C-alpha positions in Angstrom: -2.3 -4.2 26.3 -4.3 -1.5 24.4 -7.7 -2.3 22.9 -6.5 -3.1 19.7 -4.2 -5.2 21.0 -7.1 -7.0 23.2 -9.2 -7.5 20.1 -6.5 -9.0 17.8 -5.5 -11.5 20.9 -9.5 -12.6 21.1 -10.0 -12.8 17.3 -6.7 -14.3 16.8 -7.3 -16.7 19.5 -10.8 -17.5 18.0 -10.4 -17.4 14.5 -6.9 -19.1 13.7 -8.7 -22.3 15.0 -11.4 -21.7 12.0 -10.0 -20.6 9.1 -6.7 -21.8 7.6 -4.2 -18.6 8.3 -1.1 -19.0 6.2 1.7 -19.1 8.8 3.4 -15.5 7.8 -0.3 -14.0 8.8 -0.3 -15.8 12.2 3.1 -14.7 12.6 2.3 -10.7 12.0 -0.7 -11.2 13.8 1.5 -12.6 16.9 4.3 -9.6 16.6 1.1 -7.0 16.5 -0.5 -8.3 19.3 3.0 -8.7 21.7 4.2 -5.0 20.7 5.0 -3.3 23.7 4.5 -5.9 26.2 6.9 -7.9 28.4 6.8 -10.9 25.4 9.3 -8.8 23.1 11.4 -8.1 26.5 12.2 -4.5 27.3 15.2 -2.1 27.6 16.0 0.8 30.2 17.4 4.4 29.4 20.1 5.6 31.8 21.1 9.3 31.9 25.0 10.3 32.0 25.0 10.5 35.8 24.1 6.7 35.6 19.9 7.4 36.7 17.6 5.2 35.2 15.3 7.2 33.4 12.9 4.5 32.5 12.2 1.2 31.4 10.4 0.5 28.3 8.7 -2.9 26.4 10.3 -3.3 22.9 8.1 -2.7 19.9 7.6 -5.2 17.1 8.6 -2.8 14.5 6.0 -4.5 12.0 5.2 -2.6 9.3 1.5 -2.9 9.7 1.7 -2.3 13.7 -0.3 1.1 14.6 1.6 1.8 17.4 5.2 1.7 16.2 5.2 2.2 12.6 3.5 5.4 12.6 6.6 7.5 12.4 7.4 5.5 9.5 3.9 6.1 7.7 4.6 9.9 8.3 8.1 9.4 6.6 6.7 7.8 3.5 4.4 10.6 3.1 6.8 13.1 3.3 9.1 11.1 0.9 6.3 10.9 -1.6 5.0 14.3 -1.8 9.0 15.3 -2.5 8.8 13.0 -5.5 5.6 14.4 -7.0 5.1 16.5 -9.8 3.9 20.2 -9.0 1.1 20.0 -10.8 -2.5 18.4 -10.3 -2.7 14.8 -10.4 -5.6 11.8 -10.8 -6.4 9.2 -8.7 -6.9 6.0 -10.2 -7.8 2.3 -8.6 -7.5 -0.7 -10.5 -8.9 -4.0 -9.0 -8.8 -7.4 -10.0 -11.7 -9.5 -10.1 -12.8 -11.1 -7.2 -12.5 -14.4 -9.0 -8.6 -14.4 -9.3 -8.5 -14.0 -5.2 -7.6 -17.5 -5.1 -4.5 -17.4 -7.7 -3.5 -14.3 -5.2 -3.6 -16.6 -2.1 -1.2 -19.2 -3.8 1.4 -16.8 -5.5 0.9 -13.5 -4.3 4.4 -12.5 -5.8 3.6 -13.1 -9.5 0.1 -11.7 -8.9 1.5 -8.3 -7.9 4.1 -8.3 -10.5 0.9 -9.1 -13.1 -0.8 -6.4 -11.9 1.6 -3.8 -11.6 2.4 -4.7 -15.4 -1.0 -4.8 -16.3 -1.8 -1.0 -15.0 1.5 -0.1 -16.5 0.5 -1.5 -19.7 -2.8 0.0 -19.9 -1.7 3.6 -18.4 1.1 4.0 -21.0 -1.3 3.1 -23.9 -3.9 5.8 -23.0 -1.1 8.5 -22.4 0.5 7.6 -25.7 -3.0 8.0 -27.4 -3.3 11.6 -29.1 -6.6 11.5 -28.0 -5.8 12.0 -24.6 -2.2 12.9 -23.8 0.5 11.8 -26.1 3.2 12.0 -23.6 4.8 10.6 -21.0 3.0 11.3 -17.2 4.6 11.1 -13.5 3.0 8.3 -12.5 3.4 6.9 -8.5 1.4 3.3 -8.1 1.0 1.7 -4.5 -0.6 -2.0 -4.1 -3.0 -2.7 -1.1 -3.9 -6.2 -0.9 -7.0 -5.6 1.0 -10.3 -3.5 1.3 -12.0 -1.8 4.2 -13.7 -4.7 6.2 -9.8 -6.2 5.8 -10.8 -9.2 3.5 -8.4 -9.9 0.6 -9.0 -7.0 -1.9 -6.2 -6.9 -4.2 -6.2 -3.5 -5.7 -3.6 -0.4 -7.1 -3.8 3.0 -6.1 -2.1 5.3 -9.0 -1.2 8.7 -9.3 -0.9 10.3 -12.5 -0.1 13.9 -13.2 -2.1 16.3 -15.0 0.0 16.1 -18.0 3.4 14.8 -19.0 6.5 14.9 -21.3 6.2 14.3 -24.9 9.1 12.7 -27.4 10.3 16.8 -27.9 10.8 16.9 -23.9 7.9 19.5 -23.6 5.6 19.5 -21.3 2.4 18.6 -22.7 -1.4 19.0 -21.0 -4.1 16.5 -21.7 -6.9 17.6 -24.2 -9.4 17.2 -21.9 -10.2 18.0 -18.1 -10.4 14.2 -17.4 -7.1 12.5 -18.6 -8.5 9.2 -19.5 -12.2 7.8 -20.4 -13.1 5.7 -17.4 -15.1 2.9 -19.2 -12.2 2.4 -22.3 -9.5 2.3 -19.4 -11.6 -0.3 -17.4 -12.5 -2.4 -20.5 -8.7 -2.6 -21.4 -7.6 -3.1 -17.9 -10.0 -6.2 -17.8 -9.1 -7.5 -21.1 
């Protein structure tokens, strides 16, 4: 058991009794703390001559596991780099008000759909505005549901191309160095 798993196991034993964690959180924590341990079983590798090369414990294959999901993270990065347009991009973060977190706990799917749709509408509104771009930029959005302190903090990271395709099919550069003004974007997003 590595240091991360020991910390997780200790916290799980202590914290799960003092907080009412959802069942899917408890299951995820159990899988992460069991990764590459006897609890998940094991497998052997044998060469063509029948010699045992080794015996290894099975991985949990959980998407948040730092041990066995590193390769998937690297694949995601490579695939994402392939689809990005060959131009500069802007990174914008959209965060819901903390007062709405309680609704997130009760209906994550609805809240994440609403968050994605809201961000998309705001970006479309400003992209189509002649003062800023008057074109359709490339947009890549990723949902994060916690902050650095690992507390619930739903937000979307958006990568937006510095330019876009207008109605004539031509590439258009933005009118200014910054794609959109921060304060109006924030005001429209917050409604």
